[in-house]
N, C-alpha and C positions, 0 to 999 in steps of 0.2 A: 511542581507540575511534572508530569511523567515524560513530557517531550521537551527537552531543553535544546538550546541552540547547538550545543556540542553533539547531542545525539542526532540531530538533523544533519549536521555536517558529516558525521560518521556514516549515516545512511547514504547521503548523496555521494560521498567519497567512495563508498564501496560499490554501489550499484550504478551511479551516474558516471558521467565523463570526468567530472571534477567536483570539488567541494562547493564551488559557486554555481554549478550548472543545475539549478533547481527546476528547470523546465523540461528536462529530458523525460521521456515516457517511462524509462526504467526507474529513474529516481523517484518519480511520483508514485509509481506502482509499489515500490518498496516502502515508501513513506505511508501510503494508504494501508499496506499490509501490516505495518507496525501498529498503526492506530486501530485497525480492525482487531488485532490480537488483544490489545489493551481493553477495548470496549467489550470484547467477548468475555474476558475474565471478569469485568465489572458486572456483566449481565448474569453470570453464573451465580453471583451472590446477591444480586438485586433484581429479581425476576419481574417485579412490578414497575420498574423504571421505564415507562413508555417513551419518554423523550430520548433516552439513550438508545433504546431499541430502534427508534426511527432514524436516528443519526447513524447507527450501525448499518441499517439497510441501505441508506443513501450512500454511505461510503463503499459498500460492496458493489453497488450499481456504478459508481464512478470508476472504481477499479476495473470492473468488467468492461465498461466502455473503452477505457484506455487500453486494456488488453486486446479488445477487438480491433482497435485502431492499429496497434502495433502488429497484430497478426496480418492485417491487410497490407501494411507498408513494408514490413521486413520480417518474414517468418523465422529467420535464423535468430534475430534478436528476441523475438517472442519466445522461442523454445528455450533460449538461454535463461531468460528471466523467470520463466515458469519452473525450470529445473532448480535454479538457485534458491528461489523462495519456497519451493515445495507446494505451489498452488496447483490444484487439480481442476480440470475443466468440468 
């Protein structure tokens, strides 16, 4: 599988507060971004895979909602995570 436990710990360690802090908005946004990148690559070679396309759209929506939440709560944290991940509004 493309998303192993070690990879998740690496993502949460880099973007979250700690390896075990899976609930932070930054960690979840980074994890969603990793999954979105993977599904985007899959969709490039499998254009007719509608279930994956739906899952991709739902993930993008979840990430957008988390980013909106973070923007309202703490604009500085929002700007940092946007810059680190290279997400554009």
